[in-house]
C-alpha positions, 0 to 999 in steps of 0.5 A: 506517457507524456505530451510535449510541445518542444521542450515543455511538458503539457498537462492533460486537461489544461489549456496551453499556448504555443510559441506563435501565441495560439491558445489551445483549449483544455480538451486538446488531449481528448479531442485531437487525433494523431494528425492534430498532434503532429500538426501542432508539434506535440510529441508523445514521450514514453514514460521512463520505467518507474515501476516499483512495489510501493509496499517496499519502496518509496520510489524506484531504488529507495527502500522503505525502512523496516523500523520506526525512525525519528524524523530530523531536518537537514541539520539533524535536529528533531522535527516536531509534530505541530499538534503534539509538540513531540518529535515526529516518527516515520513508521517503519514497515514492521509497525505498519504491517502489524497494524494492518494485521490487527485490522485484518484480524478484527475484520475477520472476527467482527462477524462473530462478535455477536456470539460473544456479546450474547454470551456476556448478556444472556449467558448463551453458549458460543458454538464450538466451531465459532470459538475454535475459529476465533481462537485460530484467528488470534493464533494466526495474528500472533504468528504473523506478527512474530514473523514480521517482527523477526524480519532482519532485512527487507528481503526477509520482509518481502518473502512474507508476501510470497504465495506458496505454489505447487510445481505447476505454479498453482497457489497452495495456500496463503502468503505468510503475511495473510495466513489467516484461517478460512472463515466459518 
């Protein structure tokens, strides 16, 4: 919701002055009642519907791109990164979610990394359930990355986030983009 005084929007937590020159304190919004708001001519305006899923959209109706894109200015000239001097690239959803998938896989495997270190340092066998789990995480990662890469459009990409359900609407598994094995 937004607070307005006549045609002006008021910022919460900021003092303001009305047309008669009266200065209202910074805490007006937290200390005023509905009657106070009315007395001082402050109205409450409902927010416009700005709902959208920011995983897929920059703003309402503005889709994020699946593929990486070189950044250009209004004249079509390359916009260079001030640090590297190379053309900036806006990462697409595919690149972003493949990176997130790798982070998830790393997180899932980190709790059993010590087995691998112990094997390398002391030649102590890795338990078979741990080896099986780590292999399953690697396989799931490759599968998820392929599903991401294979998406031809945003609708196909959004489908990767749908959790399968039974006829009663109860989840029956993970969404394809998070379909990792259960931890051991």
